[in-house]
N, C-alpha and C positions, 0 to 999 in steps of 0.2 A: 261199488265199482263204477257205475254209471255216473254217480255224483262226482267222483274224482276225475273222470274223463271230461265231464262238462266243465269243471273248475279249471283243468289244464287248458282246455280249448279257449276259455274266456281269458285266461292269463296270457296265452299266446297272442290272442287277438289284441289285447290291451298293449302288449309289448310292440306289436307290429304298428299299431296306431301311433305309439310314442316315437318309434323310429322314424316314421314318415313325417311327423310334426317337427322333430328336431332336424332331420335331414333337409326338410323344406327350407328352414331358416338358414341353414348353413349354405345350401346351394344358391339361394337368392342373395345372400350377403357376399359370398366369396367366389361364386361361379363354379362350374363343374370341375374344372381342372385343378382347382385349389382345395378341393375337399377330398379326403381319403376315407376309406372304410374304418381305418384306425381312429380317425378324428370323430366320425359318427358314433362308433362304438363307445368311445370315451365319454362323449357328451350324453349318451344314453345310459351310462353306467353299466355297460356290457363288455364282455371280452369279444374279440373279433370272431372266434368260433361260434359264440352265442349269436352274434349278429348274422353270421352266415347261415345259421339255422333258420332264420326268417327270410333272408334275401341272399342269393348266392354270390352277388358281386355289386359293385358300385352302380353300374348302369341299370341293373334291375331296381335298385332303390330310387334312382333318378326317374325312371319310367313310372314307378308307383307314385312318386311325389306329383308328377305332372298329371297322371291319371286321376288322382284324388282331387287335385285342385280343379281340373277341368270338369270332372263329374259334378262337383258342387255347383259350378257355373251352369252346366247343362240343366240340372234340376231346378235351379233358381229361374232360369229363363223360361223353361217350360211352365213353371208355376205362374209366372207373369203373364204369359200368353193365354193360359187357361182362364184367367179372371178378367181379361179385357176383350170385349167383342170387337171394338174398333181397332183397325190396323194401326192407325196413327197413335192411339193411346198405348197399344202393346209395344210398338217400336220405341216410343218415347220412354216408357218405363224400363224397357230392356237396356236402352242406351244409358239411362241414369245409373242402372245397376252396374254396367260395365265400367263407367267412368269412376264410380265410387269404389268398385272392387277390382280395379284395373290390375292386370298382371304386373308385378314389380320386375324391373330389369328385363323387359321383353326382348330388348336387343341382345342381352347376354344369353338368354335362352336360345334365340335363333343362332347365335354364334356357337354355342355349345353343341347344338344339333349338327351343324355343318362340320365342326372340327372333330367331334368325339363320338358321333353316332354313325353306325353303318346304315345302308339304304333301308333295310328292313325296320330298323329302330326308328328312323326318321319317318317312315310311312306309318308306323304305329302311333307316333306322336301326332302326326297330321290327322289321323283318324280320330284321336281324342279331341283335337281342335275342331274338326268338322262337326262332330256330334254336339259339341258344346256351343259353338257359335254359328256355323254356316247352315247346318240343316234346319234349325228352328226358324231362321230368317227365310229360307227357301219355302218352308211350309207356310209361313205367314203370307208370303208373296203369292203363293199358289192359291190362297183363299181370297186374294184381293182382286179388284177390278183394274187390271193393267191394260195398257194399250196393246192391241192384238199383235202389232209388229214387234213388240218387245219379248213376246213369248212364242215366236214361230218355231223355236226349237226348245226342247226341255232343258238343254244346257244353258239357255238364256237366263233361267231363274238362278242358276249357280253364279253366273257372271254378275247379275244384278245384286245378289247377296254379297259377293266379293266387293263390289263397288261401295256398298254401304259400310261394310266392315273396314274398308280402307279409309273411308272418311272418319270413322270413329277412332281408329288406331292412330291417325295423324294427330289427334288431340292429346294422346296419352303423354308424349314427352313434355308438352307444355303444362299439362295437369300435374305432372310429377315435379315441375319446377315451382309450382305455387306452394306457398307456406301452409295454407289451409284450404282444403277442398271440402266444402260441406254440400248438403243436398241442393241448396239454393244455387250455388255455382254450377254444379253438375246439371241441374234442370235447365238453366239458361243455355248451356252449351248443347244439351240434348235437344232442346226445342229448336235451336238454330239448325242443327244437323237434320232433324226430321223434316223441317219445313223445306230446306233446300232439296233434300232427297225426294220427298213426295210431291212437292209443288213446282220444283225447278226455280230458276232465277229470272225467267222472263215474265212480265205481266201479261195478262190475258189479251190485252189489246195488241201485243206484239205477235 
């Protein structure tokens, strides 16, 4: 009996993972509004009632897709920070990771949030994003030797992290337009961003 229950649980988990993987591709390709649960079920080889056994509606699938994607990023960034003692090296490798694994159709995701998600759902997505991107950078900055006037208030760390992520995200549309983005290209961009962010643009004599 226990073996049967364990098998059923594993099968359910595998089906849920498959739903998320297929739904992820559909949402990224077509946008939230153009994907239906019927479409997801068909691509997964399921009936709609079977799909609803795993997820009650489309928005729950969308949230699970984003959570899975951002959780992967969160774990990768924490792993990068764990093996680099230097703030500069950690920030550099994190930036390379983001540029190489950049969210596809980020503008579409933001638009979907505003048009189709209620306030609570938007806050949930922002929490996933904060845990994946913002919090790790805040923690890194907290362990750095920053100018005292930049951290007079704890919220300043959040603002500083936002500034850097804004710099990185500005690169994403241009990166998407490039035919081929390999690690060499990403490293060049990342080194520029890290240098500007950590060293500024004025020479020491100025």
